[in-house]
C-alpha positions in Angstrom: 115.9 58.8 194.8 116.8 62.4 194.7 116.6 66.0 193.5 119.4 67.5 191.4 119.8 71.2 190.4 120.5 71.4 187.0 121.1 74.3 184.3 120.9 72.9 180.6 120.6 74.0 177.2 118.2 73.8 174.8 118.3 73.3 170.8 118.1 77.0 170.2 121.4 77.5 173.0 118.9 79.1 176.0 119.5 78.2 179.0 117.1 76.8 181.5 117.5 76.0 185.3 115.2 73.5 187.4 115.2 70.1 189.5 114.5 67.0 188.9 114.2 63.3 190.3 116.7 60.8 189.8 118.5 57.4 191.6 121.7 58.7 190.4 123.4 61.8 188.0 123.8 59.5 185.2 120.2 58.4 185.0 119.5 62.8 185.3 121.6 63.4 182.8 119.7 60.8 180.7 116.6 62.3 181.5 117.4 65.4 180.2 118.6 64.4 176.9 115.3 63.0 176.2 113.6 66.1 177.1 116.2 67.6 174.2 118.3 69.6 176.8 121.8 69.3 177.4 122.8 69.5 180.8 125.7 71.6 181.2 126.0 71.4 185.0 123.9 69.1 187.9 124.2 68.7 191.5 122.5 66.9 193.9 119.7 69.2 196.2 121.5 70.5 199.2 125.0 69.4 198.5 126.0 71.4 195.6 125.0 74.9 193.6 124.8 74.7 190.0 126.6 77.1 188.3 124.3 80.0 186.6 124.9 79.8 182.9 127.4 76.8 183.0 131.1 77.8 183.8 132.8 78.8 180.0 135.7 76.7 179.1 134.5 74.1 181.7 135.9 71.0 180.9 134.3 67.4 180.9 134.0 65.9 184.3 133.0 62.8 185.7 131.3 62.2 189.6 133.9 61.8 191.8 131.0 61.0 194.6 127.7 61.6 195.7 126.7 65.2 196.3 129.9 66.6 193.9 128.6 69.1 191.4 129.0 67.4 187.8 130.3 69.8 184.8 129.8 68.2 181.5 129.8 70.9 179.4 132.4 71.2 176.3 133.6 74.9 176.8 131.5 77.3 174.5 133.2 79.4 172.0 134.3 82.5 173.8 135.1 84.4 169.8 133.3 84.4 166.8 135.1 84.3 163.2 134.0 86.2 160.1 131.0 85.0 158.2 133.0 84.0 155.3 135.4 81.6 157.4 131.9 79.9 158.7 130.7 79.5 155.4 133.5 77.9 153.7 133.6 75.5 156.6 129.3 74.7 156.0 130.1 74.5 152.4 133.1 72.0 152.7 131.0 69.8 155.6 128.8 69.6 153.2 130.9 68.7 150.6 132.2 66.0 152.7 129.3 64.2 154.2 127.7 64.5 150.5 130.5 62.4 149.2 129.8 59.6 151.7 132.3 60.3 154.6 130.7 59.9 158.1 130.3 63.2 160.3 132.9 62.7 162.9 135.0 61.8 160.0 134.1 64.9 158.1 135.1 67.0 161.4 138.2 65.8 161.9 139.2 66.1 158.2 138.0 69.6 158.8 139.5 70.3 162.2 143.0 69.3 160.9 143.0 71.7 158.2 141.8 75.1 159.8 144.1 77.3 159.8 141.7 79.7 161.6 142.5 79.1 165.5 139.1 80.0 167.1 137.0 77.5 164.2 139.7 74.9 164.6 139.1 75.0 168.3 135.1 74.8 167.7 135.4 71.9 165.5 137.8 69.8 167.9 135.2 70.4 170.9 132.3 69.5 168.1 133.9 66.4 167.5 134.7 65.5 170.8 130.8 66.2 171.7 129.7 64.2 169.1 132.0 61.4 170.0 130.1 61.5 173.3 127.0 60.9 171.6 125.6 64.0 171.7 123.7 64.7 167.9 125.8 67.9 165.5 122.5 70.5 166.6 123.2 69.8 170.1 127.3 70.0 170.0 126.6 73.3 167.9 124.3 74.9 170.5 126.9 75.0 173.2 128.8 77.6 170.7 126.0 80.2 170.5 128.1 83.0 169.7 129.8 80.9 166.8 126.5 78.7 165.1 123.0 81.6 165.5 119.6 80.2 166.5 119.0 79.6 162.1 122.3 77.8 161.7 121.2 75.0 164.6 117.7 74.9 163.9 118.5 74.0 160.3 120.9 71.2 161.4 118.2 69.8 163.7 115.7 69.7 160.6 118.2 68.3 158.9 119.0 65.6 161.1 115.6 64.3 162.1 114.8 64.4 158.0 118.0 62.0 157.7 118.9 64.9 154.9 122.0 66.5 156.7 123.8 67.2 153.5 121.5 69.0 151.8 120.4 71.1 154.5 123.9 72.3 154.9 124.4 72.7 151.3 121.4 75.1 151.5 122.8 76.7 154.9 126.1 77.2 152.7 123.9 78.8 149.7 122.1 81.3 152.3 125.3 82.2 153.7 126.9 82.7 150.0 123.9 84.4 148.7 123.7 86.8 152.3 127.6 87.6 152.2 127.4 88.6 148.3 124.5 90.8 149.3 126.0 92.7 152.2 129.5 92.9 149.9 127.4 95.0 147.6 126.1 97.1 150.1 129.6 97.6 151.8 131.4 98.3 148.1 128.6 101.1 147.6 129.5 102.7 150.8 133.7 102.1 150.4 134.3 104.6 147.5 132.3 107.8 149.2 133.7 107.2 152.0 137.4 107.2 150.6 136.7 110.4 148.7 135.4 112.1 151.4 138.7 111.1 153.5 140.7 112.2 151.1 139.1 115.6 150.4 139.0 115.9 154.3 142.7 115.6 154.6 143.3 117.8 151.7 141.3 120.7 153.5 142.9 120.2 156.5 146.3 120.2 155.3 145.8 123.3 153.1 144.3 125.0 156.0 146.8 124.0 158.7 150.2 124.2 156.2 149.6 126.4 152.8 146.8 129.0 153.8 149.0 130.6 156.8 151.9 131.1 154.6 149.7 132.7 151.9 147.7 134.8 154.5 151.3 136.5 156.1 152.3 137.9 152.5 148.9 139.3 152.4 149.3 140.4 155.4 152.2 142.5 154.6 151.0 144.0 151.4 148.0 145.5 153.5 146.1 145.2 150.7 141.7 144.7 150.3 141.5 140.7 150.5 138.1 139.5 148.2 135.5 138.0 150.4 136.2 134.0 149.1 139.6 134.9 150.2 138.8 136.6 153.6 136.4 133.3 154.3 139.5 130.8 153.6 141.8 132.7 155.8 139.3 132.7 158.8 138.7 129.2 158.7 142.5 128.6 158.6 143.5 131.0 161.5 140.0 129.2 163.4 141.2 125.8 162.9 145.1 126.8 164.2 143.7 128.9 167.2 144.3 127.2 170.7 141.6 128.3 173.4 141.4 125.3 175.2 145.3 124.0 174.7 144.7 122.1 171.6 143.9 123.9 168.2 140.6 124.0 166.9 140.5 121.3 164.2 141.4 118.7 167.0 138.8 119.7 168.8 136.6 119.5 165.8 137.3 115.7 165.3 136.8 115.2 169.1 133.2 116.9 169.0 132.5 114.4 165.7 133.9 111.2 167.7 131.6 112.3 170.6 128.7 112.2 168.4 129.6 109.3 166.4 130.0 107.5 170.2 126.0 109.1 171.0 124.5 108.0 168.3 126.0 104.3 169.4 124.5 104.8 172.5 121.5 106.2 172.0 121.2 102.7 168.9 121.6 100.2 172.2 118.5 101.6 173.7 115.3 100.2 172.6 113.3 103.5 171.5 116.8 104.8 170.1 117.4 101.3 168.0 113.6 101.4 166.8 114.0 105.0 165.4 117.4 104.6 163.8 116.4 101.6 162.3 112.9 103.5 161.3 115.3 106.2 159.7 117.6 104.3 157.7 114.0 102.5 155.9 113.1 106.2 154.9 116.7 107.6 154.3 117.0 109.0 150.7 118.6 107.2 148.0 119.9 104.5 150.3 116.8 104.0 152.2 115.4 102.2 149.6 118.6 100.1 149.2 118.1 99.1 152.9 114.4 98.2 152.5 114.9 96.2 149.8 118.2 94.3 151.9 115.8 93.7 154.9 113.1 92.2 152.8 115.5 89.8 150.8 117.1 88.6 154.0 113.5 88.3 155.5 112.4 86.0 152.5 115.4 84.0 152.3 116.0 83.1 155.8 112.3 82.7 156.1 112.1 80.1 153.0 115.4 78.4 154.2 114.4 77.2 157.4 110.6 76.1 156.4 112.5 74.4 153.1 114.6 72.7 155.4 111.6 71.2 157.8 111.6 74.0 160.3 108.2 75.0 161.8 106.5 77.8 161.0 106.2 79.1 164.0 110.2 78.5 165.0 111.1 79.6 161.5 109.4 82.8 162.1 110.8 82.8 165.7 114.5 82.4 164.3 114.0 84.9 161.3 112.8 87.8 163.8 116.0 87.4 165.5 118.2 87.5 162.1 116.2 90.1 160.8 118.9 93.2 161.5 116.1 95.7 161.8 114.0 96.5 164.8 110.9 97.6 162.4 111.3 94.5 160.4 111.6 92.3 163.6 108.1 94.1 164.9 106.3 92.7 161.4 107.4 89.6 161.8 106.3 89.4 165.6 102.8 90.5 163.9 103.2 87.3 161.8 103.9 85.0 164.0 100.9 86.1 166.4 98.8 85.6 163.1 100.3 82.5 162.5 100.0 81.0 165.9 96.3 82.1 166.0 95.5 80.2 162.6 95.4 83.2 160.2 97.4 84.0 157.1 100.5 85.5 156.6 99.3 88.0 154.1 96.8 89.6 156.8 99.8 90.9 159.1 102.1 91.5 156.1 100.2 94.2 154.2 98.9 96.0 157.6 102.8 96.3 158.8 103.3 98.9 155.8 107.2 97.7 155.4 106.6 94.8 152.8 105.9 96.1 149.0 102.9 95.0 147.3 104.7 92.6 145.0 106.0 90.6 148.1 102.6 90.5 149.8 101.2 89.3 146.6 103.7 86.3 145.6 103.3 85.8 149.3 99.4 85.1 148.9 99.8 82.7 145.5 102.2 80.7 147.7 100.2 80.1 150.7 97.0 79.1 147.9 99.0 76.9 145.9 101.1 75.2 149.1 104.2 76.6 147.9 105.4 79.4 150.4 109.4 78.4 150.7 109.4 77.9 147.0 107.8 81.3 146.6 109.8 83.0 149.6 113.1 82.2 147.9 112.1 83.5 144.5 111.3 87.0 146.4 114.8 86.7 147.9 116.5 86.1 144.1 114.1 89.1 142.6 115.1 91.2 145.6 118.8 90.3 145.6 119.0 91.0 141.5 117.2 94.7 143.1 119.7 95.3 145.7 122.4 94.8 143.1 121.3 96.8 140.5 120.6 99.6 142.8 123.9 99.6 143.8 125.4 99.8 140.8 123.3 102.8 139.6 124.2 104.1 142.8 128.1 103.7 142.5 127.5 105.0 138.7 125.8 108.0 140.3 128.2 108.8 143.4 131.1 108.6 141.2 131.2 111.4 139.5 129.3 113.4 142.2 131.9 112.6 145.0 134.9 113.5 142.2 133.1 117.2 141.4 132.8 117.9 144.9 136.7 116.9 145.7 137.4 119.5 142.8 135.5 122.1 144.4 136.8 121.7 147.4 140.1 121.9 146.4 139.0 124.6 143.5 137.8 126.9 146.1 140.5 126.7 148.4 143.2 127.6 145.4 141.0 130.1 144.0 140.7 131.7 147.4 144.6 131.9 147.6 145.5 133.1 143.9 142.9 135.4 143.6 144.1 138.6 145.5 148.1 137.4 144.1 146.2 137.8 140.8 144.8 141.1 141.8 148.4 142.3 143.2 150.3 141.3 139.8 147.6 143.1 137.9 148.1 146.4 140.2 151.5 146.4 139.6 151.5 145.9 135.5 149.0 148.7 135.7 151.3 151.2 137.9 
């Protein structure tokens, strides 16, 4: 018997390192598989070092001799794909399995027709892993950048319950609704962003090319300018002046870029991320949409996981990791601690101050009637509709507001240019 150092991944895709005793490397692999671990690297103690975290892109290997390390990892995905592409793959896989095709054959079919090179390589890797005797969830866990914990654990629950096709359908529905909700929010932001970009572009064009010509003309006449014209001409002169080689208008954009980079840097820190996420939930108008979107994601994720057979504590952990907002994640952590102690979900939800009273009431009823997953999915549907209505209302309000802002910006500049001209023409007429 010999000791073997190993690196392995669990069903969540998290790495664990350790030492176990076995007669051969093959027996060590079998022992790790029995523990629900997927070994990525094995070496006999004292004769080889396990690669920390496994070597990305390592090919399958066979032991060539005693004491030599054995790499058995199928390369992890180095790139991710868009959620929409992954959603289509999940739906197609669910349809093929539901139609009676074996999992391996379904993966082979999808791999041949997949146009995305990253996903095509991943599907091929999944097929090789399944053909080598791994379960589908173990194979998915080897690609944590492509398939998150929610995806892996739902598939694992479906495999254990013998309802993989049903779970894949639920997963596809979850992805479709999450993508639909995200598209609604993004579409609400696109219109004002475009209008603001056009307004800024027009303003810069006028300040850099048009206003200076009018200023030269009025300077030659040596006449008194109205206050609004003085402000516009002064701002144009400021934009074109070169205190530090570049014009000030360029430095303005550099300053905004620096603020944006600094904001992102603050967001990468723990305290900064919490502050930004808290600010998102309390912003006027947009904060309400952010809160409803976060509540919908929480309810749909937790409801989908529990319905698929994932244990409640594990489901809460996954929901916390995929919440997308630190404030919501902290509230879910308190729920997890309460459930771990045998308490109800309702108490920590209500004390968090994040979730609306209607959500708490529906969760309470779901717990009492034993229909918590179904109630959570109903909550998600309700808040999806509320987000849809809020986004539609916001868009209808923003459209006229942004048009008025654009008209005011351009109109003010044009008025400042032509007011002195009108005054000059009036003076000449009187003379």
